[in-house]
C-alpha angles and dihedrals in degrees: 000000000000125000088253090056091046093053092044091053091048092050091050092050091050090048090050091054091048090048092049094056087088093061110357099184096045124098115273120242102217092199088066092056111070112241096000096112092047096048103033103021097202139036089243092059091047092050091048089055089048090050088056089051090050090050090054092048094048092045090054093052091047092051091048092050097042095037094175126030090216090056090051092051091050092054122085121256091256091056092047091051090051091047094050091043090052092050092049093047092049092049092047094046094051094042101033097143093049092051091047091050091053093045089052091052095051093085093045102048126042092197090059091048090053091053091046092052089050088054090050091052090050091051092050091051095044092049089053093241093123140024125241093243095058120111116274091241091056093047090050092049092051090047092053090049091050092048092049092051094049092048093045090052090051091051092049091049091051094049115100114255115251114244114231122216112244091233093052090049091050092049091051090051092050097043097078091052095052 
């Protein structure tokens, strides 16, 4: 691949993400993204290239958070989980459309699902929730659980806080003393 091809591919990937902001989880229409059909051929190939981009992004955030593998090993499992969660949340927040595009493609393309499950295994291992020698199915299961917990926490944080009535709050404060 020449530098010209590299830059063209990168521009198309960026255009696809911009295009997908309208409906991030929906299938991409390559004809609406200039050059996408010529360079990638199919939506699956485009999403696989975007998955590679996501892997680079997430890896960068993980490296920035962990800084030194020896430091990560010295930390407790709870600290590692928090560190990996923080890295994932930062990557997702700054590349929300990209993550949504990939999530939308998981049900349509088995190759994308395989790469996603590899990412989940890597997160489980990096967070210290699993050991490298464990069966692939177990690593994947732990990775899915980790992913679900991180996403559920994000959804709870984004939900508007319920407003309590002053009278109800007062009654709750007085109830233990009665």
